[in-house]
C-alpha positions in Angstrom: 0.1 -0.1 -0.1 1.0 3.4 -0.7 0.3 6.9 -0.8 0.8 9.2 -4.1 2.2 12.4 -4.3 -0.9 14.3 -4.4 -1.8 12.8 -1.0 -4.3 10.7 -2.2 -5.3 7.5 -0.5 -3.0 4.4 -0.5 -3.4 2.0 -3.4 -2.2 -1.5 -4.0 -0.9 -1.8 -7.7 0.6 -4.9 -9.9 2.2 -4.4 -13.3 2.4 -7.6 -15.4 5.1 -8.1 -17.6 8.9 -6.7 -17.0 9.6 -5.8 -20.6 10.5 -2.0 -21.6 6.9 -1.1 -21.1 6.1 -2.8 -17.9 9.7 -1.4 -16.2 8.8 2.1 -17.5 5.3 1.9 -16.2 6.6 0.7 -12.8 9.2 3.2 -12.8 6.7 6.1 -13.5 4.4 4.7 -10.8 7.3 4.8 -8.3 8.2 8.4 -9.4 4.6 9.6 -8.4 5.0 7.9 -5.2 3.2 4.4 -5.5 4.6 1.0 -4.7 4.5 -1.4 -7.3 4.6 -5.5 -7.4 6.2 -6.0 -10.8 5.5 -9.7 -12.2 7.7 -11.4 -14.8 7.7 -14.9 -16.1 11.5 -14.9 -16.5 14.0 -14.5 -14.0 15.2 -11.2 -15.0 13.6 -8.1 -16.8 14.0 -7.8 -20.8 14.7 -11.6 -21.3 12.1 -11.8 -24.3 11.0 -9.3 -27.0 12.3 -6.2 -25.3 16.0 -7.6 -25.3 15.8 -9.0 -28.7 14.9 -6.5 -31.4 16.4 -4.2 -33.9 15.9 -1.1 -31.4 14.3 0.9 -34.3 12.3 4.0 -32.9 9.8 4.3 -35.7 8.7 7.6 -37.2 5.7 6.1 -38.9 7.6 5.7 -42.3 6.8 1.9 -42.8 3.0 2.1 -42.1 1.9 3.1 -45.6 -1.0 0.6 -45.8 -2.8 2.8 -43.3 -4.2 5.6 -45.6 -5.7 7.7 -42.6 -2.1 8.4 -41.4 -3.2 7.5 -37.9 -0.7 4.8 -37.1 2.1 7.3 -38.5 0.7 10.2 -36.2 0.8 7.8 -33.2 4.4 6.4 -34.0 5.9 9.9 -34.4 4.3 11.2 -31.2 6.0 8.2 -29.5 9.3 8.8 -31.3 9.7 12.3 -30.3 8.8 11.5 -26.6 10.9 8.4 -26.4 14.2 10.2 -25.6 12.8 12.9 -23.0 11.0 10.3 -21.2 13.6 7.6 -21.1 16.3 10.2 -19.9 14.6 10.8 -16.7 15.1 7.0 -15.7 18.7 6.1 -17.4 20.4 9.4 -18.0 21.7 11.4 -20.9 23.4 8.6 -22.9 20.0 6.5 -23.3 19.8 7.4 -27.1 23.4 6.1 -28.3 22.1 5.4 -32.1 23.3 2.3 -33.8 22.6 3.0 -37.6 20.1 4.8 -40.1 17.5 2.8 -42.0 17.5 2.6 -45.9 14.3 1.1 -47.3 14.1 -1.1 -50.4 10.7 -1.2 -51.9 10.1 -4.5 -53.6 8.7 -4.7 -57.2 5.8 -6.8 -55.8 5.3 -4.9 -52.7 1.6 -4.8 -51.4 2.0 -1.0 -51.6 3.4 0.2 -55.2 6.6 2.3 -54.9 5.0 5.5 -55.9 2.5 5.0 -53.1 5.2 4.5 -50.5 7.1 7.7 -51.4 3.8 9.6 -51.3 3.3 8.0 -47.8 6.7 9.2 -46.8 5.9 13.0 -48.0 2.9 12.8 -46.0 4.9 11.6 -42.8 7.4 14.4 -43.5 4.4 16.9 -43.3 3.4 15.5 -39.8 7.1 15.8 -39.0 7.1 19.4 -39.8 3.7 20.1 -37.8 5.3 18.2 -34.6 8.7 20.2 -34.9 6.9 23.5 -34.9 4.7 22.7 -31.9 6.9 20.6 -29.7 10.1 22.7 -29.3 11.0 20.8 -25.9 11.0 17.4 -27.4 13.4 15.6 -29.9 13.9 12.6 -31.8 16.9 10.7 -30.2 18.5 13.9 -29.2 18.2 15.9 -32.5 15.7 17.1 -35.2 16.9 15.8 -38.6 16.4 18.2 -41.5 14.6 15.8 -43.9 13.2 12.5 -43.0 14.1 10.7 -46.4 15.6 11.1 -49.8 15.1 8.9 -52.9 18.4 6.8 -53.9 19.4 5.4 -57.2 19.0 1.5 -57.5 22.7 1.4 -58.1 23.1 2.3 -54.4 22.5 -1.3 -53.3 24.3 -3.2 -56.1 25.7 -6.3 -54.5 23.3 -6.2 -51.5 20.4 -8.0 -53.2 19.1 -9.5 -56.3 18.7 -7.1 -59.5 15.1 -6.7 -60.6 13.2 -7.2 -57.3 13.8 -3.8 -55.9 11.6 -0.9 -57.5 13.1 2.0 -55.4 15.6 2.9 -52.6 14.8 5.3 -49.9 17.4 6.6 -47.4 15.7 8.0 -44.2 16.5 9.6 -40.8 14.9 6.6 -38.9 17.5 5.5 -36.4 18.0 2.3 -34.2 19.4 2.5 -30.7 21.7 0.3 -29.2 19.3 -1.6 -27.0 21.3 -3.9 -24.6 23.5 -0.8 -23.2 22.6 1.6 -22.2 19.1 1.4 -22.4 18.1 -1.9 -20.9 21.1 -1.9 -18.7 20.2 1.6 -17.2 16.6 0.5 -16.7 17.7 -2.6 -14.8 20.0 -0.5 -12.4 17.1 2.1 -12.0 14.6 -0.8 -11.3 17.1 -2.5 -8.8 17.8 0.8 -7.1 14.0 1.6 -6.6 12.7 0.3 -3.2 9.1 1.2 -4.2 9.1 -1.5 -6.6 9.3 -5.2 -5.7 10.2 -7.5 -8.6 8.7 -10.9 -8.6 10.7 -12.9 -11.4 9.6 -16.5 -12.4 6.0 -15.5 -12.0 3.7 -16.6 -14.8 0.4 -14.5 -14.6 -2.7 -16.8 -15.8 -5.7 -14.3 -15.1 -6.9 -11.2 -13.8 -10.5 -11.4 -12.0 -12.8 -9.2 -10.4 -13.1 -9.7 -6.6 -15.5 -7.1 -5.0 -13.8 -3.9 -5.1 -10.4 -5.4 -5.9 -8.6 -7.4 -8.7 -7.5 -11.0 -8.2 -4.3 -11.9 -10.2 -3.5 -15.4 -10.2 -0.6 -17.5 -11.8 2.1 -19.9 -10.8 5.8 -19.7 -9.7 7.5 -23.4 -10.7 5.2 -25.9 -9.3 3.5 -23.3 -6.8 0.1 -21.5 -7.5 -0.1 -18.0 -6.1 -2.6 -15.3 -6.1 -2.8 -11.6 -5.0 -5.3 -9.0 -4.6 -4.8 -5.3 -6.1 -6.8 -2.1 -6.6 -5.1 -1.6 -9.9 -3.5 -3.9 -12.3 -1.5 -2.8 -15.5 -1.3 -5.6 -18.2 2.1 -4.9 -19.9 2.5 -8.2 -21.1 3.7 -9.2 -24.6 3.1 -13.0 -24.7 -0.5 -13.8 -23.4 -1.8 -10.1 -23.1 -5.2 -10.7 -24.8 -5.6 -14.0 -23.0 -5.2 -12.3 -19.5 -7.4 -9.5 -20.9 -9.9 -12.2 -21.6 -10.1 -13.5 -18.2 -11.3 -10.0 -16.9 -14.1 -9.9 -19.4 -12.3 -7.6 -21.9 -13.4 -8.8 -25.3 -10.9 -9.5 -28.1 -11.0 -7.3 -31.2 -12.8 -9.0 -34.0 -9.8 -9.3 -36.3 -6.0 -8.9 -36.0 -3.2 -8.4 -38.6 0.0 -10.3 -38.1 3.4 -9.4 -39.7 5.6 -12.3 -39.5 9.4 -11.8 -39.9 12.1 -14.3 -39.5 15.9 -13.4 -39.2 18.9 -15.0 -37.9 21.5 -13.1 -35.7 25.2 -14.1 -35.2 28.6 -12.7 -34.5 31.5 -13.2 -36.8 34.6 -14.4 -35.5 37.4 -13.3 -37.5 40.8 -15.0 -38.5 42.6 -13.1 -35.6 40.0 -14.1 -32.9 38.5 -11.1 -32.7 34.7 -10.6 -33.1 32.9 -8.4 -35.7 29.9 -6.6 -35.4 26.7 -8.5 -35.3 25.3 -9.2 -38.8 21.5 -10.2 -39.6 19.7 -11.5 -42.4 16.1 -11.2 -43.1 14.5 -14.8 -44.2 11.7 -14.5 -46.6 11.0 -14.9 -50.3 13.0 -11.9 -51.2 16.1 -13.7 -50.4 18.7 -12.6 -47.7 18.7 -8.7 -47.1 22.0 -8.1 -45.0 22.5 -5.5 -42.4 25.8 -3.7 -43.2 27.9 -1.9 -40.6 26.7 1.5 -41.7 23.1 1.2 -42.2 20.3 -1.5 -42.0 18.6 -2.2 -44.9 14.8 -3.6 -44.9 12.1 -4.2 -47.5 8.7 -2.7 -46.6 5.9 -4.6 -48.0 4.8 -8.2 -47.3 4.4 -11.3 -49.6 1.0 -11.9 -48.2 -1.3 -10.4 -45.4 -1.6 -12.6 -42.4 -5.0 -12.2 -40.9 -6.5 -13.8 -37.8 -10.1 -13.8 -36.4 -10.4 -13.5 -32.5 -10.2 -16.6 -30.4 -11.5 -16.4 -26.9 -8.9 -18.4 -25.4 -6.0 -17.4 -27.4 -3.2 -14.7 -27.2 -2.2 -13.5 -30.5 -1.5 -16.8 -32.1 0.8 -17.7 -29.1 -0.6 -21.2 -29.2 -0.1 -21.7 -33.0 3.2 -23.3 -34.3 5.4 -21.2 -36.3 4.2 -23.3 -39.4 0.4 -22.9 -38.5 1.0 -19.0 -38.3 2.8 -18.8 -41.6 -0.1 -20.8 -43.4 -2.8 -18.3 -42.3 
């Protein structure tokens, strides 16, 4: 139980999931004067999606299928708030950038090359609006002059197969180094905060109404557990919708999936030194390689993966990879 800084009544709060979202929610609540129980199925935070991703801070460029631009506006708003918010917990070096992104538009993309470029122009206009109305915010420590510029197809010679690429767009979109200092800094902030109790190796199965409280149930090893809280924040990645369903929150009628496979490894050179990580995207466009100076991705998918709601499911978590690829 705790008293917030407004002098309000004590409140018991649980946050489910210790990825970047759950940890930041817990740190924010602690900053406001609340005490928090933070549940995580792994032994330590950031052991799943938050710790294994490309670290890109999206500006909304790749969401050209959304003609309303609502997704682009949402991503842009999050991108310019990411650095200022995270610096409060981690310090000034949170936004160490790794590399910019170039986008290769495939010849058979679901969104034609001309439409992709038109979308980029619309996102550029949104960027100008945000820049003029939010002088105290920034995109990873700065404000790029332009978000993108077209490049000749010859700029990717030797990188992929000729003929499958319709256009190349160089962007100001950046990735950050995820492991350090971001996740390391957040882990240190979490460990140093006495208002947050971290409960690792606690799998959450359900949240149910119990009078004026919420009963959270799960298991830790072979032991079942349950606790009551006045407020629960569901920040799970794996199983989020399934836990929502136990509380009676209905699933949306339809979800779209974007399935990406990749392999990460480290090169060991002849002298025994380790080169930078490399990555290849594995889909029918053949390997698209990450180079040291940029990350090349192909927007546009060979097919749309669409899935109707299933009351007991969690965004396909109970499907095999093969089953998901078939949908």
